[in-house]
N, CA and C of each residue as an Amber inpcrd file, in Angstrom:
protein
   522
  37.5830000 -68.0450000  56.8920000  36.4080000 -67.7510000  57.9860000
  36.4550000 -67.3190000  58.7660000  35.7850000 -65.7740000  59.1680000
  36.0870000 -65.4050000  60.4800000  34.6770000 -65.6860000  61.1960000
  34.4360000 -65.7450000  62.2880000  33.2640000 -65.8080000  63.5650000
  33.3580000 -64.9010000  64.3600000  32.4920000 -64.2710000  64.5870000
  31.4870000 -62.9340000  65.4860000  30.9880000 -63.2200000  66.3750000
  31.0130000 -63.1520000  68.0980000  29.6070000 -63.5800000  68.3790000
  29.7560000 -62.2100000  69.3480000  28.7380000 -62.5400000  69.9390000
  28.1630000 -61.2370000  71.1530000  28.1860000 -61.6680000  72.4800000
  29.2030000 -62.3340000  72.8020000  29.4710000 -63.2210000  74.0630000
  30.0650000 -62.1200000  74.9860000  31.0050000 -61.1750000  74.2000000
  31.7220000 -59.8050000  74.8820000  30.5300000 -58.7920000  75.3080000
  29.2700000 -58.8170000  75.0360000  28.4840000 -57.7730000  74.9380000
  27.9350000 -57.7420000  76.6520000  28.0590000 -58.5700000  77.2280000
  27.6840000 -58.6600000  78.6800000  28.3400000 -58.0650000  79.7230000
  29.9570000 -58.1710000  78.8940000  31.0660000 -57.9810000  80.0480000
  31.3780000 -56.3120000  79.0820000  31.0730000 -55.8630000  78.1320000
  31.2950000 -54.7490000  77.6990000  30.0370000 -53.7980000  78.3510000
  29.3730000 -54.2940000  78.4370000  28.1400000 -53.1500000  79.3630000
  28.5280000 -52.9440000  80.7170000  28.9810000 -54.2280000  81.5140000
  29.5990000 -53.6880000  82.8030000  30.5400000 -52.7500000  82.7010000
  31.9360000 -53.0360000  81.9490000  32.8720000 -52.0640000  81.5860000
  32.3270000 -50.6780000  81.3960000  31.2810000 -50.3870000  80.4350000
  30.6580000 -48.7770000  80.0790000  30.5320000 -48.6770000  81.7260000
  29.4340000 -49.3200000  82.5140000  29.1850000 -49.1080000  83.2800000
  30.1940000 -48.2320000  84.5590000  31.1990000 -49.2920000  84.5060000
  32.2400000 -48.9210000  85.6520000  33.1120000 -47.7600000  84.8910000
  33.1920000 -47.4310000  83.7880000  33.8040000 -46.3180000  83.2060000
  32.6890000 -45.1390000  83.7600000  31.6030000 -44.9250000  83.5500000
  30.7980000 -44.2430000  83.8440000  30.7430000 -43.8940000  85.5460000
  30.6570000 -44.6330000  86.1320000  30.6370000 -44.7420000  87.5920000
  32.3490000 -43.7420000  87.9710000  33.2550000 -44.6240000  87.1370000
  34.6120000 -43.6780000  87.4990000  34.8540000 -42.6850000  86.9350000
  34.0850000 -42.1090000  85.9550000  34.0090000 -40.7910000  85.6840000
  33.2480000 -39.6620000  86.3620000  32.2700000 -40.4290000  87.0520000
  31.5410000 -39.7260000  88.1400000  32.2530000 -39.3370000  89.0980000
  32.8960000 -40.1970000  89.6140000  33.6160000 -39.9170000  91.1780000
  35.4000000 -38.8250000  90.6470000  35.3350000 -39.3180000  89.4470000
  36.6880000 -38.3350000  89.3600000  36.0380000 -36.8900000  89.1020000
  35.0140000 -36.4080000  88.8250000  34.1850000 -35.2180000  88.6180000
  33.5230000 -34.7830000  90.0170000  33.3230000 -35.2060000  90.7210000
  32.5930000 -34.8830000  91.6160000  32.6930000 -36.3070000  92.2670000
  21.8820000 -55.1660000  94.8840000  22.4070000 -56.4800000  94.5100000
  22.5570000 -57.3140000  95.8920000  22.5290000 -58.1450000  95.8330000
  22.4180000 -59.0810000  97.0470000  23.5270000 -60.1240000  97.6010000
  24.8460000 -59.6000000  96.5420000  26.1270000 -60.0670000  96.8020000
  26.9580000 -59.1190000  97.8270000  27.5980000 -59.7450000  98.3510000
  28.3400000 -58.8210000  99.1870000  29.6010000 -58.6150000  97.9550000
  30.2570000 -58.7510000  96.8010000  31.1260000 -58.3680000  96.2740000
  30.6780000 -58.8610000  94.9220000  30.2410000 -57.8290000  94.1250000
  29.9030000 -57.8060000  92.7930000  29.9710000 -57.1010000  91.8100000
  29.8820000 -56.9520000  90.5170000  30.1130000 -55.4320000  89.8830000
  29.0770000 -54.5150000  90.2350000  27.8890000 -54.7550000  90.0870000
  26.6560000 -53.9690000  90.4550000  26.8170000 -53.2180000  91.9830000
  27.3560000 -54.1410000  92.9200000  27.7440000 -53.4370000  94.2190000
  28.5350000 -52.8320000  94.2210000  29.6320000 -52.9230000  93.2860000
  31.1550000 -52.4860000  93.3140000  30.8770000 -50.6520000  92.6520000
  29.8870000 -50.7960000  91.7420000  29.7380000 -49.5230000  91.0570000
  28.7320000 -48.8530000  92.0180000  27.5820000 -49.1540000  92.5810000
  26.9850000 -48.5080000  93.6500000  27.7320000 -48.3960000  94.6800000
  28.5610000 -48.7350000  95.1320000  29.5770000 -48.4800000  96.5100000
  30.5880000 -47.2480000  95.8640000  30.7710000 -47.0990000  94.5060000
  31.8280000 -45.9620000  94.0230000  30.9190000 -44.7510000  93.7310000
  29.9100000 -44.8800000  93.2470000  29.2740000 -43.6120000  93.0450000
  28.2120000 -43.2210000  94.1170000  27.5850000 -44.2120000  94.8860000
  26.6880000 -44.2960000  95.8890000  25.5880000 -43.1030000  95.9010000
  24.5920000 -43.4150000  95.7430000  23.1210000 -42.5630000  95.4710000
  23.0340000 -41.2660000  96.2040000  23.4000000 -41.4510000  97.3820000
  22.7230000 -40.1660000  98.0540000  24.6670000 -39.6710000  98.5530000
  25.6060000 -40.4110000  98.6890000  26.6010000 -40.1670000  99.1920000
  27.5010000 -39.1330000  98.5700000  27.4200000 -39.4310000  96.9140000
  28.3830000 -39.0620000  96.0470000  29.7670000 -40.0130000  96.2570000
  29.7180000 -41.3880000  96.5860000  30.5110000 -42.3980000  96.6340000
  31.2630000 -42.6600000  97.7480000  32.1030000 -43.4920000  97.9660000
  32.7730000 -43.9680000  98.8650000  33.9150000 -43.4350000  99.0930000
  34.5110000 -42.4650000  98.3260000  36.0610000 -41.9090000  98.3230000
  37.1370000 -42.4470000  97.2960000  36.6550000 -43.4180000  97.0150000
  37.5170000 -44.5840000  96.4020000  37.3160000 -43.9490000  94.4660000
  38.3170000 -44.3500000  93.8300000  38.2130000 -43.8480000  92.4860000
  38.4990000 -44.7900000  91.3480000  38.3220000 -46.1450000  92.0070000
  38.4960000 -47.5710000  90.7970000  37.6850000 -48.5420000  91.2920000
  37.0510000 -49.3300000  90.3080000  36.6190000 -50.8570000  90.5160000
  37.6890000 -51.7290000  89.7380000  38.6640000 -52.0850000  90.9010000
  39.3540000 -53.3470000  89.9160000  38.6530000 -54.5250000  89.2660000
  38.9500000 -55.2920000  88.4880000  38.1800000 -56.4800000  88.0480000
  39.2400000 -57.4830000  87.3490000  38.5390000 -58.6570000  87.3210000
  39.0090000 -59.9290000  86.4860000  38.3580000 -60.0690000  85.3380000
  39.2730000 -60.3910000  84.2410000  38.5940000 -61.3030000  83.3310000
  38.8200000 -62.4220000  82.8540000  37.8450000 -63.0780000  82.5670000
  37.8890000 -64.5320000  82.3430000  37.8650000 -64.7460000  80.9040000
  39.0960000 -65.9230000  80.0810000  38.9460000 -66.0690000  78.9300000
  37.6020000 -67.4690000  78.9810000  37.6900000 -67.6360000  77.4740000
  36.7280000 -68.5100000  77.0400000  36.8700000 -70.0620000  77.4790000
  38.5840000 -70.3370000  78.1630000  38.4880000 -71.3020000  78.8180000
  38.3790000 -71.4010000  80.2050000  37.6020000 -70.2560000  80.6430000
  36.9640000 -70.1090000  81.8690000  38.2220000 -69.8430000  83.1600000
  39.3180000 -69.3450000  82.3390000  40.3350000 -69.1610000  83.3980000
  40.7470000 -67.9210000  83.3510000  41.0110000 -67.3020000  84.4510000
  41.4780000 -65.7990000  84.5470000  42.5210000 -65.1920000  83.5200000
  42.1930000 -64.0520000  82.9530000  43.2480000 -63.5040000  82.1480000
  44.4010000 -62.9670000  82.4420000  45.8540000 -63.2110000  82.3070000
  46.7020000 -62.8300000  83.0350000  47.3760000 -62.1370000  81.8390000
  47.7280000 -60.5730000  82.3380000  48.6020000 -59.7200000  81.6250000
  49.6470000 -59.3190000  81.7910000  50.5350000 -59.3490000  80.8660000
  51.9170000 -58.9320000  81.1540000  52.4790000 -57.5270000  80.5250000
  53.1760000 -56.8840000  81.2120000  53.7170000 -55.6130000  80.5100000
  55.1080000 -55.1150000  81.4640000  56.0560000 -54.0610000  80.6770000
  57.2360000 -53.6690000  80.8050000  57.0010000 -52.3960000  81.4730000
  57.3160000 -51.6430000  82.4060000  57.5180000 -50.5690000  82.8020000
  58.8080000 -49.8220000  82.9700000  59.5860000 -49.0760000  82.4860000
  60.8080000 -48.7790000  82.1820000  61.0200000 -47.2770000  83.8610000
  61.7900000 -47.6060000  84.9330000  62.1020000 -46.6090000  85.6500000
  63.4060000 -46.5230000  85.9400000  63.6850000 -45.0810000  85.8250000
  64.8980000 -44.7550000  86.3420000  66.2060000 -45.6120000  85.6560000
  65.8280000 -45.9610000  83.8740000  66.6490000 -46.3100000  83.1140000
  66.7810000 -48.0900000  83.1100000  65.7370000 -48.6660000  84.3150000
  65.6820000 -50.3000000  84.6290000  64.4510000 -50.4680000  84.4210000
  64.2530000 -51.7090000  83.3420000  62.7300000 -52.2240000  82.9760000
  62.6050000 -53.2350000  83.7980000  61.2280000 -53.0720000  84.1270000
  60.5170000 -54.2170000  85.4470000  59.6920000 -54.5450000  84.6810000
  59.4150000 -55.9910000  84.8700000  58.1500000 -56.7220000  84.3140000
  57.1080000 -56.9910000  85.1290000  56.0440000 -56.7050000  84.7170000
  54.5950000 -56.9960000  85.5810000  53.9110000 -57.6190000  85.0440000
  53.0330000 -58.7980000  85.9850000  52.1390000 -59.7730000  85.3920000
  51.3480000 -59.6380000  86.3130000  49.5910000 -59.3520000  86.0450000
  48.8120000 -59.6030000  86.9480000  47.3990000 -59.9160000  85.9210000
  46.5430000 -60.1150000  86.9560000  44.7290000 -60.5740000  86.2060000
  43.9770000 -59.3850000  86.5940000  44.4700000 -58.2300000  87.5060000
  43.7490000 -57.1980000  87.9680000  43.9890000 -56.1290000  86.9950000
  42.7890000 -55.4320000  86.7390000  42.3110000 -54.0990000  85.6820000
  41.7480000 -53.0340000  86.0330000  42.2360000 -51.9940000  85.4280000
  41.3370000 -50.9480000  85.5920000  40.8510000 -50.2580000  84.3110000
  39.6690000 -50.3920000  83.9430000  39.0640000 -49.5760000  82.6170000
  39.6080000 -48.3080000  82.7500000  39.9090000 -48.0320000  81.5550000
  40.4150000 -46.6480000  80.8880000  39.3900000 -45.9920000  80.3070000
  39.1720000 -46.4470000  79.1570000  38.0760000 -45.9570000  78.3140000
  37.9370000 -46.9210000  76.7350000  36.8860000 -47.2090000  76.2190000
  36.4840000 -47.6980000  74.9350000  37.5820000 -47.2570000  73.6400000
  38.1620000 -47.7680000  73.1350000  38.9060000 -47.2720000  72.1100000
  38.6010000 -47.5700000  70.8940000  37.6080000 -48.2190000  70.5070000
  36.7200000 -48.4930000  69.4350000  35.2720000 -49.5950000  69.9050000
  34.4370000 -48.6680000  70.0030000  33.3180000 -49.1960000  70.5030000
  32.7770000 -50.2200000  69.5660000  32.6720000 -50.1710000  68.0640000
  32.1850000 -51.0770000  67.5790000  32.6090000 -52.7000000  67.2500000
  33.8100000 -52.2730000  67.6150000  34.9330000 -53.3110000  67.4730000
  35.0560000 -54.0700000  69.0920000  34.5400000 -53.7190000  69.9750000
  34.4590000 -53.9260000  71.5110000  36.0560000 -53.6370000  72.1180000
  36.7830000 -53.0170000  71.4740000  38.1120000 -52.8240000  72.0440000
  38.0060000 -51.6670000  73.5610000  38.7770000 -51.9690000  74.2330000
  39.0510000 -51.0630000  75.4020000  40.4750000 -50.7450000  76.0830000
  40.7490000 -50.0970000  76.3110000  42.0900000 -49.3840000  76.6520000
  42.0260000 -50.0760000  78.5040000  42.9000000 -50.6320000  79.1550000
  42.8870000 -51.3240000  80.2330000  44.3440000 -51.0500000  81.1650000
  44.2640000 -50.6670000  82.1300000  45.3860000 -50.5360000  83.0010000
  45.8660000 -51.6730000  83.8680000  46.9000000 -52.0970000  83.7890000
  47.1050000 -53.2910000  84.5320000  47.6070000 -52.9980000  85.9130000
  47.0720000 -53.6520000  86.7770000  47.1200000 -53.0410000  88.4050000
  47.5830000 -54.2210000  89.0500000  48.4830000 -54.0510000  89.7460000
  49.2490000 -55.0350000  90.4960000  49.0540000 -54.8300000  91.9700000
  48.2510000 -56.2180000  92.8230000  48.1940000 -56.5880000  93.7160000
  49.6020000 -56.5450000  94.9770000  49.5620000 -55.7720000  96.0320000
  50.4800000 -55.3840000  96.6930000  50.1740000 -55.5980000  98.0730000
  51.2250000 -55.8440000  99.0210000  51.4060000 -55.4450000 100.4400000
  52.6300000 -55.3650000 100.5320000  52.8540000 -55.1340000 102.4950000
  53.9080000 -54.9210000 102.8370000  55.2340000 -55.7220000 102.7880000
  54.8520000 -56.9160000 102.4670000  55.9190000 -58.2220000 102.6690000
  56.1810000 -58.7590000 100.9070000  55.5440000 -58.1660000 100.0530000
  56.3100000 -58.7610000  98.7980000  56.2860000 -57.5180000  97.8190000
  56.7370000 -57.8730000  96.4960000  57.3370000 -56.8870000  95.7050000
  56.3720000 -57.1960000  94.4520000  56.8240000 -56.0550000  93.6140000
  55.4830000 -56.3960000  92.6390000  56.0260000 -57.2980000  91.6010000
  56.8450000 -58.3070000  91.6060000  57.2570000 -59.3120000  90.7430000
  57.3240000 -60.4380000  91.4090000  56.7350000 -60.7010000  93.1360000
  57.0240000 -61.8240000  93.4050000  56.3370000 -62.7670000  93.0320000
  55.0810000 -62.4180000  92.6840000  54.2400000 -63.6700000  92.3730000
  54.1840000 -63.9240000  90.5690000  55.3690000 -63.4910000  89.8910000
  55.4140000 -63.5260000  88.4930000  55.4170000 -64.9940000  87.9160000
  54.7220000 -65.4010000  87.0980000  54.3270000 -66.4920000  86.0790000
  53.4600000 -67.5720000  87.2200000  53.4500000 -67.1330000  88.4050000
  51.8110000 -67.5960000  89.2130000  50.6650000 -68.1140000  88.6180000
  49.9560000 -68.5450000  88.4580000  48.5420000 -68.6910000  87.8530000
  47.2790000 -68.2820000  88.3080000  47.3560000 -68.3010000  89.9410000
  46.1290000 -68.7460000  90.8120000  46.3720000 -67.3130000  91.1920000
  45.1640000 -66.6870000  91.0850000  44.4280000 -65.4720000  91.5700000
  44.5120000 -64.9900000  93.1760000  44.2330000 -66.5480000  93.7710000
  43.7400000 -66.5400000  94.9890000  45.2760000 -66.3700000  95.6560000
  46.0630000 -67.0030000  95.4890000  47.5580000 -66.9510000  95.8240000
  48.1620000 -65.8600000  95.6920000  47.5220000 -64.8510000  94.3860000
  48.4610000 -63.6160000  94.2450000  47.7370000 -62.6950000  95.0990000
  46.2450000 -62.8550000  95.4950000  45.6190000 -61.8470000  95.8740000
  45.4130000 -61.8270000  97.7260000  45.5000000 -63.2000000  98.0080000
  45.4300000 -63.0950000  99.4180000  46.4790000 -62.4820000 100.3410000
  45.8730000 -61.2780000 101.4440000  46.7750000 -60.7050000 102.0460000
  46.7500000 -59.5570000 101.4990000  46.4150000 -59.0340000 100.6460000
  47.0280000 -57.5820000  99.6500000  46.1800000 -56.8990000 100.3790000
  46.8450000 -55.6610000 100.4960000  46.6240000 -54.2100000 101.3100000
  45.9490000 -53.2570000 100.1280000  46.5340000 -53.3220000  99.2530000
  46.6860000 -52.1630000  97.7710000  46.7080000 -52.8220000  96.7680000
  46.2480000 -51.7520000  95.9490000  46.5510000 -52.2000000  94.3430000
  47.7850000 -50.8180000  93.9470000  48.5340000 -51.6640000  93.2360000
  49.6380000 -50.2700000  92.5800000  48.8190000 -50.0200000  91.0350000
  49.0330000 -48.6330000  91.1190000  48.8450000 -48.4830000  89.4170000
  49.8310000 -48.6100000  88.7080000  50.2550000 -49.3960000  87.8370000
  51.3010000 -49.4450000  87.0320000  51.7240000 -48.5290000  86.1280000
  50.4680000 -48.0180000  85.2010000  50.4090000 -46.9400000  84.1330000
  50.9470000 -47.6140000  82.9830000  50.9680000 -49.0250000  83.1680000
  51.1020000 -49.8010000  81.9250000  49.7380000 -50.3220000  81.3270000
  49.2980000 -49.7700000  80.0640000  48.3630000 -49.8050000  79.5150000
  48.2430000 -51.4230000  78.1160000  47.1930000 -51.7580000  77.9810000
  46.5590000 -52.1530000  76.6130000  45.3180000 -52.3140000  75.9660000
  45.2540000 -52.3610000  74.8870000  44.0980000 -52.3130000  74.3910000
  43.5300000 -53.9230000  74.2480000  42.2980000 -54.1310000  74.6010000
  42.1240000 -55.4900000  74.4820000  40.5600000 -55.5680000  73.6400000
  40.3800000 -56.7920000  73.3010000  39.3210000 -57.0330000  72.4790000
  38.5010000 -57.7180000  73.3340000  37.0960000 -57.3530000  73.8120000
  36.3920000 -57.5720000  75.1410000  35.8850000 -59.1480000  73.8830000
  35.6420000 -59.1500000  72.5140000  34.9300000 -60.5870000  71.8920000
  35.8250000 -61.8700000  72.6730000  36.8980000 -61.8650000  73.1200000
  37.8760000 -62.7380000  73.7010000  37.6650000 -62.9130000  74.8270000
  36.5270000 -62.5490000  75.4860000  35.9850000 -62.8530000  76.8440000
  34.8710000 -63.2300000  77.4970000  34.8330000 -64.1580000  78.1520000
  33.4480000 -64.2550000  78.8200000  32.7410000 -64.2660000  79.7870000
  33.6380000 -63.7770000  81.0470000  33.0530000 -63.2760000  82.1310000
  34.1730000 -62.4320000  83.0970000  33.3450000 -61.5690000  83.7190000
  34.0510000 -60.7820000  84.7120000  33.7950000 -60.5950000  85.9830000
  34.8650000 -60.4660000  87.1280000  34.5470000 -60.2550000  88.4340000
  35.0010000 -59.0420000  89.1590000  33.9790000 -58.3730000  89.4390000
  34.6230000 -57.0040000  90.1820000  34.6540000 -57.3270000  91.4750000
  35.9100000 -56.5670000  91.7980000  36.1940000 -56.3170000  93.3690000
  36.1340000 -55.5960000  94.2420000  36.3630000 -55.1710000  95.0880000
  35.6230000 -53.6970000  95.9330000  36.7680000 -52.7600000  95.6050000
  35.8710000 -51.6860000  95.5520000  36.1900000 -50.6860000  95.2760000
  37.8680000 -49.7790000  96.2200000  38.8370000 -49.2660000  95.3240000
  39.9730000 -48.9550000  95.4500000  40.3610000 -47.5560000  95.4150000
  41.2790000 -47.0910000  95.7070000  42.2410000 -46.4130000  95.3760000
  43.3780000 -46.6430000  94.7680000  43.9220000 -46.8080000  93.6080000
  45.3380000 -47.4900000  93.7900000  46.2090000 -46.2930000  93.8370000
  47.3940000 -46.8230000  94.4700000  48.5400000 -46.0400000  94.7510000
  49.4810000 -46.1760000  93.7690000  50.4250000 -44.9420000  93.5970000
  51.2370000 -45.4830000  91.7930000  52.6340000 -46.1440000  92.3040000
  52.9190000 -47.0670000  91.5370000  54.0120000 -47.7610000  91.6490000
  55.2490000 -46.9740000  91.5030000  56.2540000 -47.1890000  91.9250000
  57.6980000 -46.5610000  92.1590000  58.5790000 -47.7760000  92.1550000
  59.9090000 -47.4950000  91.8080000  60.9340000 -48.3000000  91.7680000
  61.0080000 -49.3240000  93.0160000  61.0890000 -48.7260000  94.4290000
  61.2900000 -49.1870000  95.7470000  60.1900000 -50.5060000  95.4760000
  59.1510000 -50.6720000  94.6020000  58.2960000 -51.4260000  94.6940000
  58.8000000 -52.7460000  93.9340000  59.8500000 -52.5440000  93.4440000
  60.2440000 -53.8030000  92.4570000  61.7080000 -54.2210000  93.2470000
  61.5300000 -55.8130000  93.3090000  62.6180000 -56.2280000  94.1760000
  63.5880000 -56.5950000  93.3440000  64.6590000 -56.7630000  93.7450000
  65.8830000 -57.2310000  92.7540000  65.4060000 -58.5730000  92.0990000
  65.7090000 -58.5840000  90.4210000  65.2080000 -59.8160000  89.8530000
  66.4380000 -60.9560000  90.2920000  65.8540000 -62.1320000  90.5350000
  66.8100000 -63.3610000  91.0450000  67.1480000 -63.9020000  89.9090000
  68.5530000 -64.1070000  89.5930000  68.6040000 -65.0180000  88.4480000
  68.7350000 -66.4700000  88.4540000  67.8700000 -67.3490000  87.8810000
  68.0840000 -69.0250000  88.3040000  69.2190000 -69.5400000  87.9330000
  69.8020000 -70.1260000  88.5050000  70.9280000 -71.0960000  88.2300000
  70.6210000 -72.2760000  87.9620000  70.8680000 -72.9760000  86.4490000
  70.3180000 -74.3730000  86.0610000  71.7890000 -75.1680000  86.2220000
């Protein structure tokens, strides 16, 4: 027996607005932080936007915990692992099935590498002190029927990830 619900629709609607706002920027509420505010800031009714290109966001699973995705990127013949709960909407891949392509964005500041917080499952610890987001180029296709919530962050323009952003992996000795 398969069970289908409409609970992903509200998140899907927000992501459609995010995609439309990001597309508009590329071509040309009462909360301080909200999806509606981020969309408004990105596009800006009179100014044509604030200069940023992306609305990063966090998705929440049915257990009310943030969804952490992991992916692997090869840079100069070396593979690196990225784990993050921060995403950028790329495009819907199958609107009838609520499938969307997301890019993994990695929080970054001058004192941590991209894999500094690998396997930490606390969003606040991960983003406190972050000065920018790195565009990893790692994408995944996601079924929004598995999602119950979304939190949008303030708008930003992610910077490309480079090999220098990855610290050497430390092997744990048991």
